C-alpha positions, 0 to 999 in steps of 0.5 A: 360907073363909080358911086361916090357920096356927096362928101366925096365930090368936089366941084371946080369951075374955071372960067375965062376968056377963050385962050386964057389958059383954063385947060392948061392950068387944070392940067397943071393942077392935076400934075401937082395934085399927083392925079396924072403923071405928064400934063397933056396938050391942047395942041395935041389933043391929050388933056384930060378935060377935053375927052370929047372928040369935037373938043379935041378937033376944035381945041375948045372945051 
């Protein structure tokens, strides 16, 4: 597990109602920033933020 100093850590919270598009927005931000090459899909279970199998199954973070 990589070690990070507190100066390197950035926390962001996306809040909103279920189905509002938070995960899709997060994927778009990662793609726009060059962190990922292709946006994942909630429906396909390929998003970065939905890494737990239960999150993918329920399509809910």
